[in-house]
C-alpha positions as CSV (number, residue, x, y, z in Angstrom):
1,M,0.3,44.3,-16.2
2,A,4.4,44.5,-16.2
3,Q,6.2,47.5,-17.4
4,L,9.4,47.7,-19.5
5,L,12.2,49.2,-17.6
6,V,15.6,50.2,-19.0
7,G,18.4,48.7,-16.8
8,F,16.0,45.7,-16.1
9,H,18.8,43.3,-16.8
10,G,21.6,45.1,-14.8
11,S,21.7,42.8,-11.9
12,S,21.5,39.8,-13.8
13,C,23.9,40.8,-16.8
14,L,25.8,43.8,-16.7
15,Q,26.5,43.7,-20.2
16,A,23.1,42.5,-21.6
17,E,22.1,46.0,-22.8
18,S,25.5,46.7,-24.9
19,I,25.3,43.0,-26.0
20,I,21.8,43.5,-27.5
21,K,22.7,46.8,-28.8
22,Q,25.6,45.2,-30.8
23,V,23.7,42.3,-31.9
24,V,20.9,44.7,-33.0
25,Q,23.4,47.3,-35.0
26,R,24.7,44.3,-36.7
27,R,21.3,42.7,-37.8
28,I,20.4,46.3,-39.2
29,Q,23.6,46.5,-41.3
30,S,23.0,42.8,-42.4
31,D,19.4,43.0,-43.3
32,H,17.6,46.3,-43.4
33,S,14.4,44.9,-43.0
34,T,15.4,44.4,-39.1
35,T,14.7,48.3,-38.8
36,T,11.1,48.2,-40.1
37,D,10.6,44.9,-37.8
38,L,11.8,46.7,-34.5
39,L,9.7,50.0,-35.4
40,R,6.5,47.7,-35.7
41,M,7.4,46.1,-32.3
42,H,7.9,49.3,-30.7
43,F,4.7,50.6,-31.7
44,N,2.5,47.7,-31.6
45,D,1.9,46.5,-27.9
46,R,0.4,43.3,-29.5
47,F,4.2,42.1,-29.8
48,V,4.4,42.1,-25.8
49,R,1.3,39.9,-25.6
50,E,2.0,37.7,-28.6
51,Q,5.7,37.0,-27.0
52,T,4.2,36.5,-23.7
53,K,1.8,33.5,-25.3
54,Q,5.1,32.2,-27.5
55,H,7.2,32.1,-24.1
56,E,5.3,28.9,-23.3
57,D,6.6,27.4,-26.6
58,S,10.0,28.9,-26.4
59,R,11.9,25.8,-28.0
60,S,10.2,26.6,-31.2
61,L,11.6,30.1,-31.3
62,M,14.8,28.8,-30.9
63,R,14.5,26.2,-33.2
64,S,13.4,28.6,-36.0
65,K,15.9,29.1,-39.0
66,T,14.5,32.3,-40.3
67,S,16.5,35.5,-39.9
68,R,13.6,37.6,-38.5
69,N,13.2,35.0,-35.4
70,R,16.9,34.5,-34.8
71,M,17.8,37.7,-33.1
72,P,16.8,36.6,-29.6
73,L,19.1,33.2,-30.1
74,D,21.7,35.5,-31.2
75,C,21.4,37.7,-28.2
76,L,21.4,34.7,-25.9
77,L,24.4,33.0,-27.7
78,H,26.4,36.4,-27.3
79,C,25.8,37.0,-23.9
80,R,26.7,33.6,-22.5
81,P,30.7,34.7,-22.4
82,C,29.9,37.1,-19.6
83,G,29.2,34.4,-17.2
84,C,25.5,35.4,-16.7
85,N,22.6,33.2,-16.6
86,P,20.0,34.8,-19.0
């Protein structure tokens, strides 16, 4: 099973971690329920399994209009200007 690593995206997008940090901070300021969602995600390994299943149908995640599912899309949109290909 794959391991999560700090700096994993360092070779493909040097700004990835700072971009994600900025997006997460903005989301927490605008929607405080994001904080509990992130804590739940970190302490529930089921999230990783579910995201792996959803990866096959990532288009549905990108089309989602709900604020809770928009964070990955926000991260991708902010990452594009740095010239990387996430």
